[in-house]
C-alpha positions in Angstrom: -11.8 -4.7 -18.9 -10.6 -1.5 -20.4 -8.0 0.5 -18.5 -7.1 4.1 -19.5 -4.2 5.9 -17.8 -5.4 9.5 -17.9 -2.6 10.9 -15.7 0.9 9.4 -15.3 3.0 11.9 -13.4 3.9 12.3 -9.8 2.6 15.2 -7.7 4.4 18.0 -9.6 3.4 16.9 -13.1 5.7 17.2 -16.1 6.6 19.9 -16.8 6.5 20.9 -13.1 4.9 24.3 -12.7 7.9 26.2 -11.2 10.7 24.0 -12.7 13.2 24.8 -15.4 15.2 21.6 -15.3 16.2 20.0 -18.6 13.3 17.6 -18.5 10.7 20.2 -17.8 12.1 22.6 -20.4 12.1 19.8 -23.0 8.5 18.9 -22.2 7.3 22.4 -22.7 9.2 22.6 -26.0 8.1 19.3 -27.5 4.7 18.7 -25.9 2.9 15.5 -26.9 3.6 12.5 -24.7 6.3 14.5 -22.8 3.4 16.3 -21.0 2.3 14.2 -18.0 -0.6 15.1 -15.8 -1.4 14.0 -12.2 -2.6 10.5 -11.4 -5.9 9.1 -12.5 -6.9 5.7 -14.0 -10.2 4.9 -15.5 -11.6 1.3 -15.7 -14.4 0.5 -18.1 -15.4 4.2 -18.2 -17.2 3.8 -14.9 -14.7 3.4 -12.1 -12.0 5.9 -11.4 -8.9 5.4 -9.3 -8.2 8.9 -7.9 -9.5 12.2 -9.1 -6.6 14.6 -9.7 -6.6 18.4 -10.1 -6.0 17.6 -13.8 -9.4 15.9 -14.3 -10.6 18.9 -16.4 -7.7 18.2 -18.8 -8.5 14.5 -18.9 -12.1 15.4 -19.9 -11.3 18.2 -22.3 -8.3 16.9 -24.1 -8.4 13.1 -23.6 -12.2 12.8 -24.1 -13.0 11.1 -20.8 -16.7 11.3 -19.9 -16.2 11.7 -16.1 -19.9 12.1 -15.6 -20.1 8.3 -16.4 -18.0 7.5 -13.3 -20.1 5.6 -10.8 -17.4 4.5 -8.4 -14.4 6.6 -7.3 -11.7 4.8 -5.3 -9.2 7.2 -3.7 -5.8 5.9 -2.6 -5.0 8.7 -0.2 -5.5 12.4 0.6 -2.6 14.0 -1.2 -3.8 16.8 -3.5 -2.5 15.2 -6.7 -4.8 12.2 -6.1 -8.0 13.9 -4.9 -9.1 17.4 -5.7 -12.4 17.8 -3.8 -13.6 21.1 -5.2 -14.1 19.7 -8.6 -16.9 17.6 -7.2 -18.9 20.7 -6.6 -19.4 21.0 -10.4 -21.2 17.6 -10.5 -24.7 18.9 -11.1 -26.8 22.1 -11.0 -26.1 24.4 -13.9 -22.6 23.1 -14.1 -23.4 19.7 -15.5 -26.3 18.8 -17.8 -27.2 15.3 -19.1 -24.8 13.4 -16.9 -24.3 9.8 -17.8 -24.5 8.6 -14.2 -26.7 10.6 -11.8 -24.9 9.2 -8.8 -21.3 8.8 -7.6 -20.1 6.5 -4.8 -16.8 7.5 -3.2 -14.7 4.7 -1.6 -11.8 6.0 0.5 -10.3 6.1 4.0 -11.7 8.3 6.7 -9.1 11.1 6.1 -10.1 11.4 2.5 -13.8 11.4 3.1 -13.3 14.1 5.8 -11.2 16.1 3.5 -13.8 16.0 0.7 -16.5 17.2 3.1 -14.3 20.0 4.5 -13.2 21.4 1.2 -16.6 21.3 -0.5 -18.8 22.5 2.4 -18.5 26.2 1.3 -19.6 25.6 -2.3 -21.4 22.3 -2.5 -25.1 22.7 -3.2 -27.4 20.3 -1.4 -28.8 18.9 -4.6 -25.3 18.1 -5.9 -24.3 16.6 -2.6 -27.4 14.3 -2.7 -25.9 12.5 -5.7 -22.6 11.7 -3.9 -22.3 8.9 -1.3 -19.3 7.9 0.8 -18.0 4.5 1.9 -15.1 4.4 4.4 -12.6 1.7 3.7 -9.7 0.3 5.7 -6.8 -2.0 4.6 -7.4 -5.8 4.6 -11.0 -5.6 3.5 -13.1 -6.9 0.7 -15.9 -4.7 -0.6 -18.3 -4.6 -3.6 -19.0 -1.8 -6.0 -21.5 -2.7 -8.7 -20.0 -5.6 -10.6 -16.6 -5.1 -9.0 -15.2 -7.0 -6.1 -12.4 -5.0 -4.5 -9.7 -6.1 -2.1 -7.9 -3.3 -0.1 -4.3 -3.4 1.1 -2.2 -0.9 3.0 0.1 1.2 1.0 3.6 2.2 2.3 3.2 5.9 1.9 2.1 8.0 4.9 0.3 7.7 8.2 -3.3 8.0 7.2 -4.1 4.4 6.1 -3.3 4.9 2.4 -4.8 2.2 0.2 -3.9 -0.1 -2.6 -6.6 -1.9 -4.6 -7.2 -5.1 -6.4 -10.3 -5.0 -8.7 -12.0 -8.1 -10.0 -14.8 -8.1 -12.6 -16.0 -10.9 -14.8 -13.0 -13.1 -13.9 -10.5 -10.4 -14.8 -8.3 -8.7 -12.2 -6.4 -5.4 -12.0 -4.0 -4.8 -9.2 -3.2 -1.1 -8.5 0.1 -0.6 -6.6 0.7 3.1 -6.9 1.9 5.8 -4.5 3.6 3.2 -2.3 7.0 1.9 -1.4 7.5 -1.9 -1.4 4.4 -3.5 0.2 4.8 -5.7 3.2 4.8 -9.5 3.1 1.7 -9.4 5.2 -0.1 -7.4 2.5 1.0 -9.7 -0.3 0.0 -12.8 1.7 -3.4 -11.3 2.3 -3.8 -10.6 -1.4 -2.9 -14.2 -2.2 -5.6 -15.4 0.2 -8.3 -13.1 -1.2 -7.5 -12.8 -4.9 -5.9 -14.8 -7.7 -3.7 -14.3 -10.7 -3.9 -10.7 -11.9 -4.3 -9.8 -15.6 -2.8 -6.4 -15.2 -0.6 -4.8 -12.5 0.0 -1.1 -12.3 3.3 -0.3 -10.5 4.5 2.9 -8.9 7.7 3.9 -10.8 8.3 7.4 -9.5 12.1 6.9 -9.4 12.4 5.0 -12.7 16.2 4.0 -12.9 17.2 6.2 -9.9 18.0 4.4 -6.6 15.4 4.3 -3.8 15.6 4.0 0.0 14.3 0.9 1.7 12.0 3.1 3.8 10.9 5.1 0.8 7.3 6.0 -0.1 7.7 5.3 -3.8 9.4 2.7 -6.0 11.6 2.5 -9.1 12.3 -0.2 -11.7 14.5 -2.3 -9.4 11.8 -2.4 -6.7 9.2 -3.2 -9.4 11.2 -6.2 -10.6 11.6 -7.5 -7.1 8.0 -7.0 -6.3 6.9 -8.8 -9.4 9.0 -11.8 -8.3 7.2 -11.8 -5.0 3.8 -11.7 -6.8 4.8 -14.5 -9.1 5.9 -16.6 -6.1 2.4 -16.2 -4.7 0.7 -17.0 -8.0 -0.6 -13.5 -8.4 1.3 -12.8 -11.6 2.7 -14.9 -14.5 4.0 -14.5 -18.0 0.6 -13.4 -19.3 0.2 -10.6 -16.8 0.6 -7.2 -18.2 2.8 -4.9 -16.2 2.4 -1.1 -16.5 4.7 1.4 -14.8 3.5 4.9 -14.1 3.6 7.9 -11.7 6.9 9.3 -13.0 8.7 12.2 -11.4 10.4 14.8 -13.5 13.5 14.1 -11.3 13.7 10.7 -12.9 13.8 12.2 -16.4 11.2 9.9 -18.0 12.3 10.7 -21.6 11.1 8.5 -24.5 14.6 7.0 -24.8 14.8 6.1 -21.1 11.3 4.6 -21.1 12.0 2.5 -24.2 15.1 1.2 -22.3 12.9 0.4 -19.3 10.5 -1.6 -21.5 13.3 -3.6 -23.1 15.2 -4.3 -19.9 12.3 -5.0 -17.5 9.5 -6.2 -19.8 7.0 -3.5 -18.7 4.7 -1.1 -20.5 5.6 2.5 -19.7 2.4 4.5 -19.4 1.7 7.8 -21.0 -1.3 10.1 -20.6 -4.1 8.4 -22.6 -2.6 4.9 -22.8 -5.4 2.3 -23.1 -4.9 -1.3 -22.2 -7.5 -4.0 -22.6 -7.5 -7.4 -20.8 
């Protein structure tokens, strides 16, 4: 499996649009990997986790063929994870020679309702005909093409936000983003319905900054504790790749700080365009 981290920032992006903090000023000045767009992960070029308002950037500057995406799994309805209006461009005179003529969207009911509401004014019938919806809930197992997907509840907001474990060809990718520390019930369910994961993506919004027990995001200390729990359940081991992402500008994810994170915690700090193969 080939995993590409197209967007690796929290909701505000880096640099944040209206911010003049030291981190954001430095990002504007230096560019390159200091620029971080909103969350999107691509698996095997055909499955996307979330579809952010920066999808155009991901296509134009990172070379992602988003017309090849057959399956879109959305974690929750926050705008940085799903930007519905872009789907209106998926056909008609806006898109010729698409790699995949159809797109299946897998999400909770809030997200599917949001997409329908925000596209109803501009979505053409012939474009809508190529998009289908599948409503998901936590603690389910579903299939999407060659993928088997287990859903878990995220600790984020009140709308049934989702976490995903994707399995294909004996390889597993566990996506734990936009969430606080998952419940023991969720981890136990994953143990029963999955196995050792080859790659785990971890929410690291706060990086080295402290987090609250009731928080909706995690930092490195939470990541380390969560990995211990996953190892206890046989869901991770020494061969599991661990990627941290979804950084906030408030955590100042400079190159120096991220290198420190990699050294001290044994993780891979994602940047826009990072590709990992398992």
